[in-house]
N, CA, C and O atoms as CSV, one atom per row, in Angstrom:
chain,resi,resn,atom,element,x,y,z
A,1,PRO,N,N,40.558,103.394,31.514
A,1,PRO,CA,C,39.264,103.342,31.119
A,1,PRO,C,C,38.631,101.931,31.930
A,1,PRO,O,O,39.346,100.991,32.275
A,2,THR,N,N,37.226,101.997,32.138
A,2,THR,CA,C,36.923,100.682,33.201
A,2,THR,C,C,35.663,100.422,31.969
A,2,THR,O,O,34.523,100.886,32.016
A,3,LEU,N,N,36.268,99.511,30.838
A,3,LEU,CA,C,35.576,98.969,29.695
A,3,LEU,C,C,34.545,97.830,30.593
A,3,LEU,O,O,33.321,97.848,30.463
A,4,MET,N,N,35.098,97.089,31.292
A,4,MET,CA,C,34.339,95.839,32.163
A,4,MET,C,C,32.976,96.537,33.143
A,4,MET,O,O,31.956,95.903,33.415
A,5,ALA,N,N,33.234,97.871,33.541
A,5,ALA,CA,C,32.162,97.871,34.698
A,5,ALA,C,C,31.069,97.514,34.181
A,5,ALA,O,O,30.714,96.430,34.643
A,6,SER,N,N,30.345,97.945,33.403
A,6,SER,CA,C,28.984,97.803,32.968
A,6,SER,C,C,29.009,96.709,32.122
A,6,SER,O,O,27.848,96.351,31.926
A,7,THR,N,N,29.668,96.135,31.634
A,7,THR,CA,C,29.765,94.948,30.793
A,7,THR,C,C,29.506,93.730,32.362
A,7,THR,O,O,28.386,93.255,32.548
A,8,ALA,N,N,30.312,93.497,33.019
A,8,ALA,CA,C,30.369,92.607,34.188
A,8,ALA,C,C,28.940,92.340,34.700
A,8,ALA,O,O,28.442,91.257,35.005
A,9,MET,N,N,28.297,93.788,34.729
A,9,MET,CA,C,27.129,93.959,35.680
A,9,MET,C,C,26.377,93.402,35.091
A,9,MET,O,O,25.641,92.617,35.689
A,10,LEU,N,N,26.244,93.598,33.546
A,10,LEU,CA,C,24.950,93.083,32.786
A,10,LEU,C,C,25.493,91.549,32.596
A,10,LEU,O,O,24.590,90.723,32.461
A,11,ARG,N,N,26.440,91.191,32.574
A,11,ARG,CA,C,26.811,89.856,32.144
A,11,ARG,C,C,26.300,88.715,33.653
A,11,ARG,O,O,26.097,87.524,33.415
A,12,ASP,N,N,26.135,89.301,35.237
A,12,ASP,CA,C,25.700,88.550,36.159
A,12,ASP,C,C,24.182,88.444,36.217
A,12,ASP,O,O,23.287,89.277,36.355
A,13,PRO,N,N,24.208,87.256,36.077
A,13,PRO,CA,C,22.739,87.115,36.210
A,13,PRO,C,C,22.010,87.900,37.682
A,13,PRO,O,O,21.178,88.802,37.589
A,14,LEU,N,N,22.512,87.351,38.985
A,14,LEU,CA,C,22.122,88.069,39.485
A,14,LEU,C,C,21.666,89.592,39.890
A,14,LEU,O,O,20.615,90.137,40.225
A,15,VAL,N,N,22.832,89.924,39.708
A,15,VAL,CA,C,22.698,92.067,39.120
A,15,VAL,C,C,21.839,91.816,38.079
A,15,VAL,O,O,20.668,92.046,38.381
A,16,ARG,N,N,21.999,91.453,37.045
A,16,ARG,CA,C,21.260,91.704,35.692
A,16,ARG,C,C,19.551,91.520,36.318
A,16,ARG,O,O,18.616,92.290,36.097
A,17,GLU,N,N,19.536,90.619,36.903
A,17,GLU,CA,C,17.916,90.273,37.633
A,17,GLU,C,C,17.596,91.381,38.464
A,17,GLU,O,O,16.555,91.909,38.075
A,18,ALA,N,N,18.090,91.937,39.458
A,18,ALA,CA,C,17.715,92.791,40.188
A,18,ALA,C,C,17.753,94.341,39.717
A,18,ALA,O,O,17.307,95.319,40.317
A,19,MET,N,N,18.514,94.268,38.284
A,19,MET,CA,C,17.921,95.650,38.223
A,19,MET,C,C,17.124,96.070,37.473
A,19,MET,O,O,16.628,95.254,36.696
A,20,PRO,N,N,16.725,97.363,37.407
A,20,PRO,CA,C,15.747,98.002,36.794
A,20,PRO,C,C,15.725,97.855,35.100
A,20,PRO,O,O,16.822,97.750,34.551
A,21,ALA,N,N,14.962,97.849,34.580
A,21,ALA,CA,C,15.095,97.551,33.009
A,21,ALA,C,C,15.544,98.696,32.006
A,21,ALA,O,O,15.946,98.531,30.854
A,22,HIS,N,N,15.354,100.162,32.846
A,22,HIS,CA,C,15.573,101.390,32.298
A,22,HIS,C,C,17.110,101.203,32.668
A,22,HIS,O,O,17.930,101.051,31.762
A,23,LEU,N,N,17.546,101.218,34.179
A,23,LEU,CA,C,19.226,100.884,33.952
A,23,LEU,C,C,20.028,100.202,33.316
A,23,LEU,O,O,21.166,100.672,33.310
A,24,ARG,N,N,19.842,98.953,32.585
A,24,ARG,CA,C,19.923,98.142,32.126
A,24,ARG,C,C,20.264,99.036,30.410
A,24,ARG,O,O,21.308,99.261,29.798
A,25,ASP,N,N,18.928,99.315,30.149
A,25,ASP,CA,C,19.431,99.748,28.736
A,25,ASP,C,C,20.260,100.741,28.847
A,25,ASP,O,O,21.139,100.913,28.002
A,26,ARG,N,N,20.123,101.474,29.809
A,26,ARG,CA,C,20.938,103.220,30.225
A,26,ARG,C,C,22.417,102.283,29.962
A,26,ARG,O,O,23.107,102.522,28.971
A,27,LEU,N,N,22.809,101.201,30.964
A,27,LEU,CA,C,24.585,100.804,30.517
A,27,LEU,C,C,24.268,100.079,29.351
A,27,LEU,O,O,25.356,100.169,28.782
A,28,THR,N,N,23.463,99.339,28.491
A,28,THR,CA,C,24.166,98.990,27.199
A,28,THR,C,C,24.321,100.497,26.797
A,28,THR,O,O,25.302,100.991,27.353
A,29,GLU,N,N,23.824,101.134,26.209
A,29,GLU,CA,C,23.592,102.380,25.430
A,29,GLU,C,C,25.183,103.196,25.930
A,29,GLU,O,O,25.922,103.589,25.028
A,30,SER,N,N,25.600,103.392,27.418
A,30,SER,CA,C,26.416,103.992,27.705
A,30,SER,C,C,27.705,102.470,27.207
A,30,SER,O,O,28.825,102.913,27.458
A,31,GLN,N,N,27.770,101.718,26.920
A,31,GLN,CA,C,28.652,100.692,26.487
A,31,GLN,C,C,29.639,101.254,25.002
A,31,GLN,O,O,30.867,101.189,24.937
A,32,ALA,N,N,28.798,101.746,24.005
A,32,ALA,CA,C,29.098,102.202,23.123
A,32,ALA,C,C,29.789,103.023,23.396
A,32,ALA,O,O,31.000,102.808,23.340
A,33,THR,N,N,29.341,104.171,23.762
A,33,THR,CA,C,29.973,105.298,24.389
A,33,THR,C,C,31.438,105.345,24.775
A,33,THR,O,O,32.427,105.860,24.255
A,34,HIS,N,N,31.266,104.745,25.690
A,34,HIS,CA,C,32.539,104.065,26.645
A,34,HIS,C,C,33.566,103.690,25.441
A,34,HIS,O,O,34.551,104.370,25.154
A,35,GLN,N,N,33.256,102.757,24.931
A,35,GLN,CA,C,34.367,102.268,23.557
A,35,GLN,C,C,34.919,103.519,22.837
A,35,GLN,O,O,36.066,103.931,22.669
A,36,ASP,N,N,33.709,103.977,22.473
A,36,ASP,CA,C,34.635,105.144,21.498
A,36,ASP,C,C,35.015,106.239,21.953
A,36,ASP,O,O,35.452,106.995,21.085
A,37,ALA,N,N,35.021,106.672,23.105
A,37,ALA,CA,C,35.597,107.991,24.047
A,37,ALA,C,C,37.519,106.900,24.189
A,37,ALA,O,O,38.653,107.377,24.133
A,38,VAL,N,N,37.202,105.811,24.325
A,38,VAL,CA,C,38.747,105.427,24.552
A,38,VAL,C,C,39.420,105.330,22.965
A,38,VAL,O,O,40.522,105.835,22.751
A,39,ARG,N,N,38.598,104.585,21.803
A,39,ARG,CA,C,38.814,104.823,20.659
A,39,ARG,C,C,39.480,106.037,20.143
A,39,ARG,O,O,40.476,106.148,19.429
A,40,ARG,N,N,38.736,106.880,20.646
A,40,ARG,CA,C,39.003,108.655,20.388
A,40,ARG,C,C,40.688,109.085,21.154
A,40,ARG,O,O,41.589,109.742,20.632
A,41,ALA,N,N,40.670,108.664,22.053
A,41,ALA,CA,C,41.423,108.937,22.960
A,41,ALA,C,C,42.671,108.465,22.712
A,41,ALA,O,O,43.744,108.953,23.069
A,42,ARG,N,N,42.377,107.081,21.816
A,42,ARG,CA,C,43.706,106.389,21.334
A,42,ARG,C,C,44.312,107.525,20.060
A,42,ARG,O,O,45.417,108.066,20.010
A,43,ARG,N,N,43.489,107.606,19.380
A,43,ARG,CA,C,43.546,108.318,17.571
A,43,ARG,C,C,44.064,109.645,18.420
A,43,ARG,O,O,44.819,110.040,17.532
A,44,MET,N,N,44.218,110.573,19.407
A,44,MET,CA,C,44.715,112.178,19.831
A,44,MET,C,C,45.645,111.493,20.806
A,44,MET,O,O,46.010,112.157,21.776
A,45,ALA,N,N,46.056,110.304,20.682
A,45,ALA,CA,C,47.288,110.314,21.778
A,45,ALA,C,C,46.905,110.567,22.960
A,45,ALA,O,O,47.858,111.169,23.454
A,46,VAL,N,N,45.916,110.464,23.898
A,46,VAL,CA,C,46.066,110.642,25.485
A,46,VAL,C,C,46.324,109.627,25.547
A,46,VAL,O,O,45.895,108.672,24.900
A,47,PRO,N,N,47.485,109.704,26.780
A,47,PRO,CA,C,47.387,108.628,27.940
A,47,PRO,C,C,46.687,107.493,28.154
A,47,PRO,O,O,46.019,107.970,29.072
A,48,ILE,N,N,46.312,106.461,28.074
A,48,ILE,CA,C,45.509,105.233,28.715
A,48,ILE,C,C,46.237,104.504,29.576
A,48,ILE,O,O,47.342,103.962,29.532
A,49,ALA,N,N,45.158,104.636,30.569
A,49,ALA,CA,C,45.728,103.932,32.111
A,49,ALA,C,C,44.525,103.249,32.629
A,49,ALA,O,O,43.446,103.833,32.738
A,50,MET,N,N,44.719,101.961,32.960
A,50,MET,CA,C,43.607,100.523,33.195
A,50,MET,C,C,43.608,100.824,34.214
A,50,MET,O,O,44.497,100.980,35.051
A,51,GLY,N,N,41.884,101.000,34.209
A,51,GLY,CA,C,41.216,100.921,35.756
A,51,GLY,C,C,40.003,99.527,36.482
A,51,GLY,O,O,39.627,98.427,36.079
A,52,THR,N,N,39.868,99.969,37.125
A,52,THR,CA,C,38.780,98.634,37.661
A,52,THR,C,C,37.938,99.214,38.533
A,52,THR,O,O,38.164,100.334,38.993
A,53,ASP,N,N,36.865,98.489,38.848
A,53,ASP,CA,C,35.261,98.774,39.641
A,53,ASP,C,C,35.304,97.413,40.031
A,53,ASP,O,O,34.250,96.786,39.922
A,54,ALA,N,N,36.577,96.666,40.582
A,54,ALA,CA,C,36.551,95.184,41.165
A,54,ALA,C,C,36.106,96.085,42.383
A,54,ALA,O,O,36.314,97.256,42.700
A,55,GLY,N,N,35.159,94.665,43.115
A,55,GLY,CA,C,34.208,94.916,44.487
A,55,GLY,C,C,33.134,95.619,43.928
A,55,GLY,O,O,32.764,96.300,44.884
A,56,THR,N,N,32.262,95.937,42.812
A,56,THR,CA,C,31.373,96.355,42.682
A,56,THR,C,C,30.387,95.230,42.311
A,56,THR,O,O,30.894,94.111,42.227
A,57,PRO,N,N,29.143,95.328,42.087
A,57,PRO,CA,C,28.226,94.103,41.346
A,57,PRO,C,C,29.037,93.896,40.104
A,57,PRO,O,O,29.717,94.579,39.339
A,58,GLY,N,N,28.672,92.685,40.240
A,58,GLY,CA,C,29.234,92.193,38.786
A,58,GLY,C,C,30.723,92.086,38.190
A,58,GLY,O,O,31.230,91.556,37.201
A,59,ASN,N,N,31.254,92.989,39.478
A,59,ASN,CA,C,32.615,93.304,39.468
A,59,ASN,C,C,33.675,92.615,40.387
A,59,ASN,O,O,34.098,93.164,41.404
A,60,ARG,N,N,34.155,91.149,39.890
A,60,ARG,CA,C,34.754,90.414,41.098
A,60,ARG,C,C,36.241,90.644,41.140
A,60,ARG,O,O,36.921,90.675,40.115
A,61,HIS,N,N,36.598,90.761,42.028
A,61,HIS,CA,C,38.473,91.098,42.696
A,61,HIS,C,C,38.953,89.763,41.657
A,61,HIS,O,O,38.239,88.782,41.447
A,62,GLY,N,N,39.946,89.922,41.235
A,62,GLY,CA,C,40.742,88.300,40.217
A,62,GLY,C,C,40.412,88.779,38.598
A,62,GLY,O,O,41.286,88.669,37.738
A,63,ALA,N,N,39.187,89.267,38.319
A,63,ALA,CA,C,38.986,89.351,36.735
A,63,ALA,C,C,39.319,90.697,36.074
A,63,ALA,O,O,38.665,91.259,35.196
A,64,ASN,N,N,40.370,91.079,36.611
A,64,ASN,CA,C,41.161,92.697,36.094
A,64,ASN,C,C,41.910,92.511,34.539
A,64,ASN,O,O,42.174,93.469,33.812
A,65,ALA,N,N,42.108,91.492,34.298
A,65,ALA,CA,C,42.519,90.643,33.146
A,65,ALA,C,C,41.977,90.591,31.955
A,65,ALA,O,O,42.552,90.493,30.870
A,66,ASP,N,N,40.461,90.683,32.263
A,66,ASP,CA,C,39.491,91.106,31.097
A,66,ASP,C,C,39.139,92.549,30.830
A,66,ASP,O,O,38.355,92.744,29.901
A,67,GLU,N,N,39.626,93.657,31.543
A,67,GLU,CA,C,39.707,94.754,31.146
A,67,GLU,C,C,40.874,95.188,29.705
A,67,GLU,O,O,40.831,95.952,28.741
A,68,LEU,N,N,41.933,94.104,30.323
A,68,LEU,CA,C,42.830,94.050,28.882
A,68,LEU,C,C,42.187,93.795,27.633
A,68,LEU,O,O,42.038,94.342,26.541
A,69,VAL,N,N,41.904,92.872,28.157
A,69,VAL,CA,C,41.079,91.889,26.792
A,69,VAL,C,C,40.233,92.981,26.092
A,69,VAL,O,O,40.674,93.600,25.123
A,70,ALA,N,N,38.565,93.276,26.801
A,70,ALA,CA,C,37.994,94.526,26.565
A,70,ALA,C,C,38.767,95.455,25.621
A,70,ALA,O,O,38.404,95.517,24.447
A,71,MET,N,N,39.785,96.167,26.042
A,71,MET,CA,C,40.634,97.333,25.335
A,71,MET,C,C,40.909,97.088,24.104
A,71,MET,O,O,40.873,97.903,23.182
A,72,VAL,N,N,41.317,95.462,24.023
A,72,VAL,CA,C,41.559,95.187,22.578
A,72,VAL,C,C,40.283,95.040,21.750
A,72,VAL,O,O,39.902,95.711,20.791
A,73,GLU,N,N,39.740,94.039,22.335
A,73,GLU,CA,C,38.496,93.531,21.619
A,73,GLU,C,C,37.414,94.546,21.428
A,73,GLU,O,O,36.665,94.388,20.464
A,74,GLU,N,N,37.249,95.497,22.167
A,74,GLU,CA,C,36.312,96.116,22.114
A,74,GLU,C,C,36.241,98.044,22.144
A,74,GLU,O,O,35.284,98.809,22.259
A,75,ALA,N,N,37.338,98.224,22.024
A,75,ALA,CA,C,38.408,99.620,21.774
A,75,ALA,C,C,39.317,99.704,20.863
A,75,ALA,O,O,40.056,100.656,20.611
A,76,GLY,N,N,39.248,98.685,20.371
A,76,GLY,CA,C,40.651,98.849,19.290
A,76,GLY,C,C,42.004,98.834,19.694
A,76,GLY,O,O,42.964,98.582,18.966
A,77,LEU,N,N,42.029,99.152,21.031
A,77,LEU,CA,C,43.737,98.851,20.833
A,77,LEU,C,C,44.640,97.728,20.766
A,77,LEU,O,O,44.180,96.634,21.093
A,78,SER,N,N,46.305,97.833,20.262
A,78,SER,CA,C,46.118,96.490,20.074
A,78,SER,C,C,46.841,96.059,21.635
A,78,SER,O,O,47.051,96.839,22.564
A,79,PRO,N,N,47.085,94.838,21.602
A,79,PRO,CA,C,47.466,93.863,22.706
A,79,PRO,C,C,48.873,94.648,23.458
A,79,PRO,O,O,48.902,94.707,24.687
A,80,ARG,N,N,49.877,95.163,22.734
A,80,ARG,CA,C,51.098,96.012,23.154
A,80,ARG,C,C,50.231,96.914,24.199
A,80,ARG,O,O,50.266,96.763,25.420
A,81,GLU,N,N,49.422,97.911,23.480
A,81,GLU,CA,C,49.150,99.046,24.108
A,81,GLU,C,C,47.852,98.784,25.355
A,81,GLU,O,O,47.470,99.632,26.160
A,82,SER,N,N,47.277,97.179,25.202
A,82,SER,CA,C,46.489,97.150,26.177
A,82,SER,C,C,47.583,97.064,27.637
A,82,SER,O,O,47.579,97.719,28.679
A,83,ILE,N,N,48.575,95.819,27.089
A,83,ILE,CA,C,49.277,95.753,28.058
A,83,ILE,C,C,49.649,96.868,28.849
A,83,ILE,O,O,49.317,97.104,30.011
A,84,HIS,N,N,50.465,97.613,27.996
A,84,HIS,CA,C,50.952,99.064,28.539
A,84,HIS,C,C,50.462,100.199,29.386
A,84,HIS,O,O,50.971,101.073,30.088
A,85,ALA,N,N,48.838,99.689,28.899
A,85,ALA,CA,C,47.867,101.052,29.956
A,85,ALA,C,C,47.563,100.115,31.096
A,85,ALA,O,O,46.678,100.614,31.791
A,86,ALA,N,N,48.008,98.815,31.601
A,86,ALA,CA,C,47.850,98.177,32.537
A,86,ALA,C,C,49.342,98.024,33.611
A,86,ALA,O,O,49.407,97.552,34.747
A,87,THR,N,N,50.268,98.523,32.884
A,87,THR,CA,C,51.619,98.269,33.914
A,87,THR,C,C,52.057,99.860,33.754
A,87,THR,O,O,51.608,100.622,34.610
A,88,LEU,N,N,52.905,100.415,32.713
A,88,LEU,CA,C,53.726,101.538,32.881
A,88,LEU,C,C,52.651,102.987,32.654
A,88,LEU,O,O,52.841,104.131,33.065
A,89,GLY,N,N,51.663,102.520,31.971
A,89,GLY,CA,C,50.534,103.902,31.946
A,89,GLY,C,C,49.702,104.148,32.970
A,89,GLY,O,O,49.131,105.211,33.213
A,90,ALA,N,N,49.629,102.733,33.802
A,90,ALA,CA,C,49.076,103.022,35.051
A,90,ALA,C,C,49.730,104.121,36.111
A,90,ALA,O,O,49.390,105.167,36.663
A,91,ALA,N,N,51.069,103.088,36.043
A,91,ALA,CA,C,52.275,103.659,36.981
A,91,ALA,C,C,52.430,105.463,36.516
A,91,ALA,O,O,52.470,106.372,37.345
A,92,ARG,N,N,52.469,105.570,35.631
A,92,ARG,CA,C,52.628,106.885,35.363
A,92,ARG,C,C,51.436,108.140,35.690
A,92,ARG,O,O,51.538,109.344,35.927
A,93,LEU,N,N,50.109,107.055,35.552
A,93,LEU,CA,C,48.980,108.553,36.233
A,93,LEU,C,C,49.035,108.772,37.496
A,93,LEU,O,O,48.904,109.849,38.080
A,94,ILE,N,N,49.292,107.422,38.054
A,94,ILE,CA,C,49.931,107.522,39.545
A,94,ILE,C,C,51.007,108.129,40.019
A,94,ILE,O,O,51.205,108.587,41.145
A,95,ARG,N,N,51.689,108.103,39.085
A,95,ARG,CA,C,53.321,108.985,39.533
A,95,ARG,C,C,54.192,108.146,40.281
A,95,ARG,O,O,54.996,108.572,41.111
A,96,ARG,N,N,54.037,107.021,40.001
A,96,ARG,CA,C,55.025,105.912,40.685
A,96,ARG,C,C,55.814,105.065,39.611
A,96,ARG,O,O,56.086,103.887,39.842
A,97,GLU,N,N,56.235,105.784,38.241
A,97,GLU,CA,C,56.682,105.147,37.536
A,97,GLU,C,C,58.129,104.795,37.632
A,97,GLU,O,O,58.775,103.915,37.065
A,98,ALA,N,N,58.505,105.807,38.587
A,98,ALA,CA,C,60.105,105.433,39.163
A,98,ALA,C,C,60.495,104.034,40.189
A,98,ALA,O,O,61.611,103.655,40.545
A,99,ASP,N,N,59.176,103.460,40.494
A,99,ASP,CA,C,59.479,101.935,40.843
A,99,ASP,C,C,58.322,100.938,40.694
A,99,ASP,O,O,58.231,99.856,41.275
A,100,LEU,N,N,57.395,101.505,39.768
A,100,LEU,CA,C,56.203,100.342,39.285
A,100,LEU,C,C,56.028,100.526,37.716
A,100,LEU,O,O,56.024,101.667,37.254
A,101,GLY,N,N,55.930,99.771,37.154
A,101,GLY,CA,C,55.255,99.484,35.452
A,101,GLY,C,C,56.379,99.121,34.942
A,101,GLY,O,O,56.050,99.079,33.756
A,102,SER,N,N,57.513,98.814,34.968
A,102,SER,CA,C,58.158,98.198,33.895
A,102,SER,C,C,59.288,97.034,34.916
A,102,SER,O,O,59.724,97.304,36.035
A,103,LEU,N,N,59.470,96.153,34.379
A,103,LEU,CA,C,60.739,95.263,34.694
A,103,LEU,C,C,62.076,96.244,34.795
A,103,LEU,O,O,62.257,96.881,33.757
A,104,GLU,N,N,62.804,96.427,35.584
A,104,GLU,CA,C,64.142,96.973,35.879
A,104,GLU,C,C,64.619,96.780,36.933
A,104,GLU,O,O,63.850,96.115,37.627
A,105,LEU,N,N,65.900,97.134,37.625
A,105,LEU,CA,C,66.337,96.565,38.730
A,105,LEU,C,C,66.366,98.272,39.640
A,105,LEU,O,O,66.441,99.460,39.327
A,106,GLY,N,N,66.268,97.537,40.747
A,106,GLY,CA,C,65.678,98.079,42.047
A,106,GLY,C,C,64.187,98.507,41.657
A,106,GLY,O,O,63.868,99.489,42.328
A,107,ARG,N,N,63.161,98.088,40.783
A,107,ARG,CA,C,61.764,98.399,40.493
A,107,ARG,C,C,61.423,97.344,41.475
A,107,ARG,O,O,62.337,96.562,41.734
A,108,CYS,N,N,60.073,97.133,42.187
A,108,CYS,CA,C,58.857,96.453,42.402
A,108,CYS,C,C,59.237,95.362,41.346
A,108,CYS,O,O,59.247,95.576,40.134
A,109,ALA,N,N,59.633,93.847,42.099
A,109,ALA,CA,C,59.050,92.687,41.034
A,109,ALA,C,C,58.119,92.126,41.552
A,109,ALA,O,O,58.157,91.386,42.535
A,110,ASP,N,N,57.089,92.483,40.839
A,110,ASP,CA,C,55.431,92.276,41.403
A,110,ASP,C,C,55.223,91.507,39.670
A,110,ASP,O,O,55.125,92.187,38.649
A,111,VAL,N,N,55.197,90.086,39.705
A,111,VAL,CA,C,55.138,89.823,37.949
A,111,VAL,C,C,54.337,88.762,37.725
A,111,VAL,O,O,54.185,88.186,38.802
A,112,ILE,N,N,53.649,88.126,36.713
A,112,ILE,CA,C,52.773,87.030,36.693
A,112,ILE,C,C,53.340,86.363,35.420
A,112,ILE,O,O,53.806,87.130,34.577
A,113,GLY,N,N,53.364,85.016,35.163
A,113,GLY,CA,C,53.701,84.906,34.034
A,113,GLY,C,C,52.159,84.121,33.056
A,113,GLY,O,O,51.083,83.798,33.559
A,114,LEU,N,N,52.392,84.054,32.230
A,114,LEU,CA,C,51.343,83.280,31.461
A,114,LEU,C,C,51.431,82.108,30.828
A,114,LEU,O,O,52.507,81.690,30.401
A,115,MET,N,N,50.082,81.333,30.679
A,115,MET,CA,C,50.413,80.277,29.538
A,115,MET,C,C,50.236,80.186,27.977
A,115,MET,O,O,49.793,79.243,27.321
A,116,GLY,N,N,50.684,81.378,27.564
A,116,GLY,CA,C,50.636,82.065,26.331
A,116,GLY,C,C,51.302,83.473,25.876
A,116,GLY,O,O,51.676,84.301,26.707
A,117,ASP,N,N,51.369,83.589,25.027
A,117,ASP,CA,C,52.192,85.154,24.131
A,117,ASP,C,C,51.172,86.027,24.320
A,117,ASP,O,O,50.258,85.598,23.615
A,118,PRO,N,N,50.825,86.981,24.858
A,118,PRO,CA,C,49.745,87.925,25.072
A,118,PRO,C,C,49.927,89.198,23.734
A,118,PRO,O,O,49.191,90.046,23.229
A,119,LEU,N,N,50.968,88.859,23.601
A,119,LEU,CA,C,51.341,89.829,22.182
A,119,LEU,C,C,50.984,89.087,21.012
A,119,LEU,O,O,51.125,89.692,19.949
A,120,ARG,N,N,50.532,87.858,20.962
A,120,ARG,CA,C,49.597,87.247,19.666
A,120,ARG,C,C,47.985,87.333,20.084
A,120,ARG,O,O,47.126,87.727,19.295
A,121,ASP,N,N,47.698,86.881,21.519
A,121,ASP,CA,C,46.251,86.318,21.712
A,121,ASP,C,C,46.086,87.313,23.216
A,121,ASP,O,O,46.706,87.115,24.260
A,122,ILE,N,N,45.192,88.275,22.989
A,122,ILE,CA,C,45.116,89.227,24.561
A,122,ILE,C,C,44.261,87.977,25.392
A,122,ILE,O,O,44.098,88.050,26.610
A,123,ASN,N,N,43.903,87.188,24.834
A,123,ASN,CA,C,43.089,86.276,25.761
A,123,ASN,C,C,44.179,85.448,26.804
A,123,ASN,O,O,43.836,84.768,27.771
A,124,HIS,N,N,45.498,85.679,26.370
A,124,HIS,CA,C,46.303,85.042,27.293
A,124,HIS,C,C,46.516,85.393,28.799
A,124,HIS,O,O,46.836,84.598,29.682
A,125,VAL,N,N,46.249,86.900,28.946
A,125,VAL,CA,C,46.457,87.128,30.293
A,125,VAL,C,C,45.367,86.884,31.421
A,125,VAL,O,O,45.339,87.247,32.596
A,126,THR,N,N,44.588,86.235,30.751
A,126,THR,CA,C,43.222,85.517,31.512
A,126,THR,C,C,43.838,84.440,32.163
A,126,THR,O,O,43.323,84.095,33.227
A,127,HIS,N,N,45.067,83.680,31.667
A,127,HIS,CA,C,45.137,82.457,31.802
A,127,HIS,C,C,46.902,82.441,32.866
A,127,HIS,O,O,48.000,81.986,32.545
A,128,VAL,N,N,46.551,82.984,33.846
A,128,VAL,CA,C,47.901,83.223,34.653
A,128,VAL,C,C,48.387,81.791,35.083
A,128,VAL,O,O,47.767,80.861,35.600
A,129,ALA,N,N,50.114,81.958,34.577
A,129,ALA,CA,C,50.495,80.450,35.732
A,129,ALA,C,C,51.352,80.441,36.544
A,129,ALA,O,O,51.867,79.409,36.974
A,130,PHE,N,N,51.759,82.013,37.021
A,130,PHE,CA,C,52.606,81.748,38.449
A,130,PHE,C,C,52.355,83.734,38.847
A,130,PHE,O,O,51.972,84.775,38.314
A,131,VAL,N,N,52.801,83.290,39.909
A,131,VAL,CA,C,52.480,84.891,40.521
A,131,VAL,C,C,53.798,85.484,40.948
A,131,VAL,O,O,54.049,84.598,40.131
A,132,MET,N,N,54.592,85.899,41.258
A,132,MET,CA,C,56.045,86.735,42.084
A,132,MET,C,C,55.491,87.509,42.278
A,132,MET,O,O,54.672,88.000,41.501
A,133,LYS,N,N,55.817,87.994,43.701
A,133,LYS,CA,C,55.124,89.226,44.548
A,133,LYS,C,C,56.644,89.798,45.436
A,133,LYS,O,O,57.210,89.246,46.379
A,134,GLY,N,N,56.894,90.686,44.946
A,134,GLY,CA,C,58.250,91.053,46.222
A,134,GLY,C,C,59.557,90.037,45.791
A,134,GLY,O,O,60.461,89.811,46.596
A,135,GLY,N,N,59.540,89.527,44.586
A,135,GLY,CA,C,60.966,88.385,44.385
A,135,GLY,C,C,60.688,87.211,44.236
A,135,GLY,O,O,61.279,86.321,43.625
A,136,GLY,N,N,59.404,87.212,45.034
A,136,GLY,CA,C,59.029,85.316,45.556
A,136,GLY,C,C,57.972,84.982,44.362
A,136,GLY,O,O,57.296,85.754,43.683
A,137,ILE,N,N,58.053,83.783,44.347
A,137,ILE,CA,C,56.817,83.228,43.938
A,137,ILE,C,C,55.446,83.092,44.965
A,137,ILE,O,O,55.611,82.754,46.137
A,138,VAL,N,N,54.433,83.310,44.562
A,138,VAL,CA,C,53.555,82.979,45.540
A,138,VAL,C,C,52.531,82.226,45.333
A,138,VAL,O,O,51.916,81.798,46.309
A,139,ARG,N,N,52.102,81.882,43.947
A,139,ARG,CA,C,51.337,81.219,43.464
A,139,ARG,C,C,52.409,80.314,42.037
A,139,ARG,O,O,53.198,81.036,41.428
A,140,ASP,N,N,52.344,79.118,41.724
A,140,ASP,CA,C,52.254,78.388,40.472
A,140,ASP,C,C,51.454,77.318,40.573
A,140,ASP,O,O,51.161,76.429,41.373
A,141,ASP,N,N,51.082,77.871,39.005
A,141,ASP,CA,C,50.209,76.105,38.325
A,141,ASP,C,C,50.769,76.203,37.257
A,141,ASP,O,O,49.973,76.649,36.431
A,142,ARG,N,N,51.977,75.969,36.735
A,142,ARG,CA,C,52.914,75.434,36.570
A,142,ARG,C,C,52.739,73.693,35.958
A,142,ARG,O,O,53.741,73.010,35.743
């Protein structure tokens, strides 16, 4: 899902101000519909993969973790389900589960380290301590 697409546009003061009132109203209404669709998909065991609208108005690159938080707080997924949707669930959707989506020998080693346990509090996914890409650390804020 891309739960944050409309939320991010509505939260961005510049985007919100430039948006006609009828569009703001429509985005607000669509949020509840979208959240309900994700809840129903979960209940029906439909595979869920994280999406992003990064680069569109109000949806900045680097804010993808907000989508994981929204899946938990707004759509009722567990933190584990949310993380799965962003990793192996997404890899399966694009048919790349052989090399992406989980930590196993021989797979791509793109990993983030967090400041806390996201299974206890999903908001920890928004506090990245380090980034490893291709097996090497490319950012270290520890």
